[in-house]
C-alpha positions, -999 to +999 in steps of 0.1 A: +202+487-391+201+451-403+168+438-418+146+419-394+146+389-418+184+387-414+181+388-376+155+361-376+177+340-399+207+344-377+187+336-346+174+304-363+209+293-372+222+299-337+193+279-324+201+250-347+237+250-338+229+250-301+205+221-306+230+201-325+257+208-299+233+196-272+225+165-292+262+157-296+268+161-259+239+138-251+252+111-275+287+114-261+274+111-225+253+081-235+283+063-250+304+071-220+277+057-197+275+025-218+313+021-217+313+025-180+285-001-176+304-025-199+336-020-179+317-028-147+302-059-163+337-071-176+355-064-144+327-079-122+306-065-095+309-071-059+283-099-054+300-120-081+334-113-066+321-124-032+307-156-045+338-164-065+359-158-034+336-181-015+339-208-042+377-207-040+376-210-003+353-240-005+375-256-032+406-252-009+386-266+020+374-295+000+409-303-013+423-302+023+397-327+035+402-349+004+440-349+010+436-364+045+454-398+048+432-428+045+443-438+079+428-407+093+398-405+071+386-439+083+381-423+117+345-419+123+348-384+138+367-352+131+395-343+153+394-311+174+418-292+152+400-303+121+366-292+135+381-258+144+396-253+110+363-263+094+344-238+115+368-210+108+367-216+071+329-219+070+325-187+090+346-168+064+326-183+036+293-173+053+305-137+056+312-136+018+279-152+010+261-127+033+278-098+015+266-111-019+231-115-005+231-079+007+243-065-026+218-084-048+181-074-050+154-098-042+147-122-071+159-155-084+196-149-074+185-140-039+165-172-036+194-192-048+218-175-023+192-181+005+195-219-002+233-217-003+234-197+029+211-223+046+233-252+034+265-236+047+250-228+081+236-262+084+271-277+081+286-249+103+262-253+131+260-291+131+258-304+166+272-337+179+299-357+162+308-349+125+325-375+103+349-369+074+325-385+050+298-361+060+321-331+056+332-342+021+296-348+010+284-315+023+313-295+009+307-311-025+271-301-024+278-266-012+304-261-039+279-272-065+254-247-052+280-219-053+289-227-088+252-227-098+247-193-081+278-179-099+265-191-132+231-176-126+245-142-117+269-143-146+241-151-170+221-121-156+252-098-161+256-109-197+219-101-204+223-068-187+253-060-210+234-069-241+204-048-230+227-018-222+242-020-257+207-021-273+195+008-252+226+029-262+218+023-299+182+033-294+192+065-276+216+074-303+190+070-330+164+090-310+188+119-303+199+121-340+163+120-352+153+146-327+181+169-337+172+166-374+135+172-367+142+202-345+164+217-372+137+213-398+110+227-375+132+257-366+139+266-402+101+264-410+093+285-380+118+311-390+103+313-424+068+316-410+077+343-385+096+363-412+065+364-434+040+370-405+060+398-389+072+418-419+038+423-434+022+439-403+052+461-397+051+475-433+013+479-430+018+499-397+043+522-414+018+528-442-010+536-418+011+560-398+019+579-430-017+581-439-026+593-404+001+619-406-014+632-439+013+622-463+003+634-498+008+601-516+015+574-491+003+547-514+032+552-538+058+557-511+090+538-518+095+509-494+131+499-485+141+463-479+146+470-442+110+470-428+122+484-394+138+514-410+107+520-430+086+519-397+110+542-380+107+568-408+069+566-406+070+572-368+093+603-372+069+617-398+039+613-375+058+629-346+065+659-367+029+662-377+018+660-340+042+686-329+029+710-355-007+704-345+001+708-308+016+742-314-015+752-334-038+739-305-019+758-279-022+790-299-059+785-304-064+776-266-047+808-255-069+829-276-102+812-265-095+806-228-109+839-218-141+832-237-145+798-221-139+811-186-164+839-191-190+813-203-184+791-172-188+821-149-220+831-166-233+795-162-224+794-125-242+827-119-273+813-136-271+782-114-266+803-083-296+825-092-317+795-099-308+779-065-314+810-045-347+815-063-359+782-048-379+787-016-371+752-004-339+750+016-314+728-003-278+718+002-252+694-014-229+673+007-201+652-009-191+616+001-166+629+027-193+649+045-182+684+032-210+708+021-202+717-015-231+741-021-263+754-006-289+780-015-298+812+004-329+796+020-308+769+036-281+793+049-309+815+063-326+786+080-293+773+095-272+804+103-235+799+109-231+773+082-208+780+053-201+762+020-170+741+023-175+733+060-177+697+072-209+685+089-189+672+119-182+708+127-219+718+129-221+716+167-251+740+169-271+719+144-267+683+157-301+672+145-293+683+109-260+665+111-277+633+121-302+636+092-275+641+066-252+614+080-281+589+079-292+601+045-329+604+055-351+592+027-384+607+039-385+619+075-407+645+092-386+665+116-393+694+140-362+716+146-355+734+178-369+767+165-403+750+160-401+746+122-415+712+110-406+699+076-401+668+056-365+660+047-356+640+016-320+631+007-313+622-030-282+606-043-257+628-061-238+607-087-212+634-094-194+631-061-213+601-046-228+625-021-264+636-013-287+665-022-309+673+008-342+691+002-363+705+030-400+707+022-424+726+044-454+705+055-487+712+038-520+713+057-527+678+045-494+666+057-499+682+091-534+666+094-520+632+084-492+636+109-517+645+136-538+614+128-507+592+130-499+608+164-534+602+177-535+566+164-502+558+182-511+576+214-530+565+245-559+589+249-559+588+287-522+591+296-507+607+264-482+578+262-476+555+233-504+529+229-499+491+225-496+491+187-470+519+187-451+501+214-450+469+194-439+488+163-410+504+182-401+470+197-401+454+163-378+481+149-354+477+179-353+440+173-346+441+136-328+473+128-316+486+161-279+495+168-275+489+205-287+463+231-318+471+251-343+456+276-380+457+280-399+464+313-435+457+320-452+474+350-486+464+365-505+484+391-515+458+417-551+460+430-560+487+406-596+476+406-597+483+443-589+519+436-617+521+411-641+505+435-633+525+466-623+559+452-642+559+419-633+558+382-620+594+381-594+585+408-584+554+388-578+575+357-558+600+377-538+572+391-529+559+357-518+593+344-496+597+375-480+563+371-473+571+334-457+604+343-436+587+371-424+560+346-415+586+319-394+605+344-376+573+355-370+562+319-356+595+308-355+611+274-341+580+257-368+556+270-400+547+253-430+544+277-464+530+266-497+520+282-502+485+271-535+477+288-559+490+315-533+491+343-502+477+325-473+498+312-443+489+290-409+505+287-381+501+261-347+511+276-316+515+254-281+526+262-246+515+266-253+499+300-285+481+288-268+447+293-259+453+330-287+477+340-320+457+338-322+445+374-311+478+388-335+497+367-365+475+376-357+478+413-355+516+410-391+516+397-403+493+426-385+514+453-396+547+438-433+538+441-427+521+475-411+552+490-431+580+474-470+578+474-489+590+444-512+620+450-548+611+439-577+635+443-557+656+467-545+629+490-515+605+490-521+570+480-496+541+484-494+523+451-481+487+449-467+477+416-452+446+400-423+447+376-412+421+350-381+426+329-367+408+298-330+417+297-302+415+271-321+419+239-298+421+208-308+436+175-308+410+148-311+381+173-341+366+155-366+372+183-400+386+174-424+409+193-447+381+203-419+361+219-405+391+238-440+401+251-447+366+261-415+365+282-425+399+297-459+385+308-443+354+323-419+376+343-447+399+354-469+370+365-440+357+385-435+391+401-471+394+411-469+361+431-444+377+455-459+401+480-426+411+496-405+415+464-428+421+433-400+421+408-387+394+384-361+393+357-370+367+330-348+336+328-352+303+310-360+286+344-391+309+347-402+298+313-400+261+325-422+270+355-447+288+333-447+258+310-454+235+339-483+258+349-497+256+314-494+218+315-513+218+348-540+241+332-543+217+302-546+187+326-573+205+346-593+212+315-591+175+306-598+165+341-631+185+340-640+167+308-631+132+322-647+138+356-615+133+377-627+156+405-644+143+437-659+158+468-646+154+503-664+167+534-652+183+566-677+185+595-689+215+613-691+206+650-716+220+676-693+217+706-722+227+730-743+197+719-713+175+711-724+165+676-719+173+639-741+202+627-732+200+590-704+195+564-684+217+542-679+204+506-643+205+495-632+195+460-602+171+455-583+162+423-570+127+419-551+128+386-542+095+369-508+109+360-500+134+388-517+115+416-534+135+444-528+172+437-532+197+466-561+223+462-535+250+470-519+241+437-548+238+413-575+261+428-555+293+422-549+283+386-586+275+381-594+309+396-571+327+372-582+308+341-619+308+349-621+271+351-634+276+386-668+284+371-675+249+356-658+233+386-680+253+410-711+241+392-700+205+395-694+210+433-728+226+437-747+199+419-729+169+433-728+182+468-766+190+468-772+155+453-754+138+482-767+161+509-803+153+499-797+118+515-782+131+547-801+133+580-824+162+582-804+180+609-772+183+588-764+213+567-743+216+536-718+245+531-704+253+497-677+279+488-685+302+459-657+319+439-660+355+428-655+343+392-689+325+395-705+358+400-687+373+370-688+345+344-721+328+350-756+330+364-751+317+399-787+323+410-800+301+382-774+274+389-784+273+426-821+273+418-817+244+393-795+223+416-820+226+444-849+217+421-831+187+406-819+173+440-849+183+460-826+196+488-843+218+513-829+254+507-827+259+544-800+232+546-778+249+520-753+274+531-732+294+506-698+309+516-683+340+500-651+360+507-647+397+510-628+398+477-661+393+460-671+429+468-640+445+453-651+446+416-687+458+417-702+459+452-737+470+441-741+442+416-728+416+440-753+427+467-781+423+441-770+388+434-767+379+471-802+392+478-815+370+449-798+340+465-813+348+499-846+349+481-842+312+472-841+305+510-804+295+513-782+309+541-752+331+533-719+330+552-689+353+550-657+333+549-623+345+562-639+373+581-614+400+593-588+395+566-602+419+540-605+457+537-640+466+548-657+437+564-679+457+587-692+478+558-703+447+540-720+433+571-740+465+574-751+465+537-760+428+535-775+407+563-753+376+564-764+345+584-730+334+596-695+346+597-664+324+599-634+334+620-603+329+598-579+301+609-550+326+609-565+341+641-574+307+657-539+291+653-522+316+675-547+325+703-518+332+726-512+365+709-532+393+724-540+409+691-555+376+677-575+370+709-588+406+707-600+400+671-617+367+681-636+384+710-645+413+687-659+390+660-678+369+686-692+401+702-702+414+667-720+382+659-739+383+691-749+419+687-760+414+651-776+380+658-751+363+634-739+327+639-701+325+643-680+295+634-642+292+641-622+273+615-588+258+618-592+243+653-565+218+658-560+214+696-583+208+726-569+239+742-580+261+712-615+245+715-616+252+752-606+289+748-631+295+720-659+278+739-652+299+769-654+331+747-688+320+735-681+302+702-702+271+700-695+259+664-661+249+652-643+232+623-608+218+621-584+188+622-591+183+659-624+167+649-616+154+614-598+160+582-618+163+549-629+127+540-647+111+511-685+109+512-684+072+521-668+081+554-696+104+566-714+078+588-681+070+605-673+106+611-707+111+627-700+082+651-664+090+658-671+126+667-701+117+689-679+091+707-651+116+710-672+139+730-687+111+751-652+098+759-637+133+765-613+129+736-618+166+727-611+179+761-641+172+784-673+153+783-705+168+772-741+156+771-745+144+736-778+150+719-788+119+699-791+123+661-825+126+647-820+097+624-790+077+612-776+080+578 
C-alpha cells in the first residue's frame, strides 16, 4: 500500500493540472470571443449596413435630380413620373432607416435616427406641389443627416472594439493570476493535510497497541507508511478481543447456573413479600396487561390471572375503569359490598401503574359519612344545592360528553302546606324527588335546590337532541299520574325549565347556567296551559327587559312618577255615585303610560308593591278627606303588604294624618291572601276592623275556599268578579251571580258587581237584586281632578236615561 503522503501529493498535482487546464480553456475561449467581436466590428453590423445602404440610395437619388436638364429644372413643379420615382425611393430608404432604428438600442444613435426618420418622412409625405429646388435641398439635408448618423455609429463601434480588447487583456491577467494562486494554495493545503492527518493516524495506532496490551508499545518500530502501521495495530487488537471473548464465554457458561439460581431466589423472595401484604396490589403495564399481582388481589377478584389484559375483565368492569383512569385517590364500593380507597402509582419500569387497595379505617368511614351528609338533602335523600353545583361545575370543566340541566318547581306548593299541613308537604316533596329520580334513570343527577325546587343533570349520547322531549316527559308524567299524599291522590302541577346543549370546556360557569335555568323556569310558570320552557337567547332578552322595567319601577318610586286615578262605585237604585276605588297609574318619562297589567305583577313579585301600596294608602286618604261626606274610598291591599310590613300601623297612621273618617275607608283583599297563613291573616284583618274601616273581598268566587273565609271572618262587602259579569248569557255565570247575591242577602253583606259595561248587564243585575255596580258603562278610571265632572256626568246620565232607564236621583249632600 502506498503511503498516504504520496497519495495526497498525487492528488494535489492532479488538482493543479486540472486547474491549469481549465485556465487555459478559459483564456482560449476569451480570445476566441474577442476575435469574433472584432470580426463583427470589422465586417459591420446590421444597423450600419442599413444606414450605409440608405446613404447610397440617397446619393443616387440626389445625383438623378441634379442631372435633370436645366430646362426641366426650371419648372416649378415635379412631373408625375418624377414624383412617383421620388416616393418609391424614399419609401425604400425609410424601410432601411426603420431597420436600423429597430436594431439599435435607445440612446444617442436612436435619437439621431429619429431625427433622420422624421426628415425623410416629411419629404415623403409632402402634400401639394413639390419643386425641384425643394427636393434638391431636402435630399442634401437628409444625406448630411445620414452621414452624421453613420459617423456616430462608427465611432461607437470603434470604442466598443477598443473596450473589448482591454477587457480581453484584463481577463487573461485575472485567469493567469488565479491559476498561479490556486496552484500555490493547493500545494500549501496538501502539505498541511499531510502533517495534520499522519500524526493522528500514528497516534491511533499507538493507542490501539496499548489497549491491546502490547508489552513495549512505546518502542514499537514505525514504518514510513502510516496506514500500514494503523492496519497492523487493528489486527493486533482484534486478536486480543477474540482471545478475551473466548475466555468470557467460558466463564459465562460456568456461572450461568449460579446466576439463574440467584434470580429465582430473588423472585421467590419478592413473591413471598407481595403475598405477605394484606393489601390487594397489582401491576399493570402501559398496554393494559397485568404483569403481577399478590394473593390478596387474586382472592378479592377471582377469575383474574397474571398476564391477562384489563379489557378482558368483563366481570369486573368497575375495576377496569379505575385502572384505565389511573385513579389517584378514590373511595369505591364494589358489588360485593367491600369499600376501599384505591390509589394508582406510576411504575417507571414499564410506564404502567401499581394499584393499591386500602381498606377504609373507622376515621375514613366517619369522614365519608360526614361528606355524604353534607352533600345530601335531609328531607328527600337527594343531593343538596351545594353538591349539585359541585357536580355541575365538574361537568362544565372536565366532563366528556354534552349534557343539559333541568329545573323543576312544584306550583302552588304553599297551598298544599296550608290546606293539608306541613307533613303532607314534606311527603309531597319526597314523592316528587322519587318520581324525578325514576325518570332521570341511573345516569342522572337529581338534587333538591330549594324548598319546592329540584334540579337534574342529564348526560348521554342524545343529550343534544333530548332536552325538550325529556322535559315534556316530566310534565306529562305528573299531569297523568297523581301523587299519593297521606293516603289520597293529589294532582300536582309542576313547571319545568331546561338549559340545553351544554358542552364541557365551553367557558360557562355554574352561576350563568343556573341563572339561565331560573329564567326558563320563570317563563314556564307564566304559562298555565304549557308550563314548560327551553332556554333560548330570546328569553334572556325578555328577562332583561323585565329587569329593566323593575329598575325603572324602583327609580319611579323614588322620583314619585305614580299617580292615582279613581273609578266610581254607582248606586243604581239611587242613581248616584256612592264612592270611588283608588287605582294607581304609572306615567313614565321614558316609556310613557304603562299598563297596570304590566307593572303590578312585577311589583308583586319583587315586593315593590309594599312601598307602592303605602303611597296609594296615604295619598288616597289625603284626597278623600276633601270629598263629600257621603262618598267612600276603596283601596286594594296586596298579600305582600301583609307579609312585608305592618299594614295595621300604616292604616292607623294614614287615618290619623289625613283625619279621614275610618267608616269611609274600605279595604279590598283577595282570596290568595289566605293561602300562606290563614290564622295570622285573620288576626290582622280583625285588627283592621278594630280601626273602624270596612273590609271587602275582591274577585269573589275565583279562589279555592271563599265560603270558608266568609264564615271565619265577617266581611262587610263582597265583589262579584267581572269574569262572571261579562258573560251573563251563560247559565253557569248567571247561577253564580244569583248565588253570590243570595249569599250576601242571607249574611247581610253588601254586594257590588264589577266590570259592568252595557246597559243590559246593569238591567239584569238590578233585576237580580244588585244595587251597586262599577264599570266602564259609568266611567273609566280618571284623575282626581275629574271627580266633580264624574259626579255630574253620572247623575245626569241617570236623569237622562243614558244608562238604560230614568231613576229618581237623590241630590248629593254637598258639592265637592
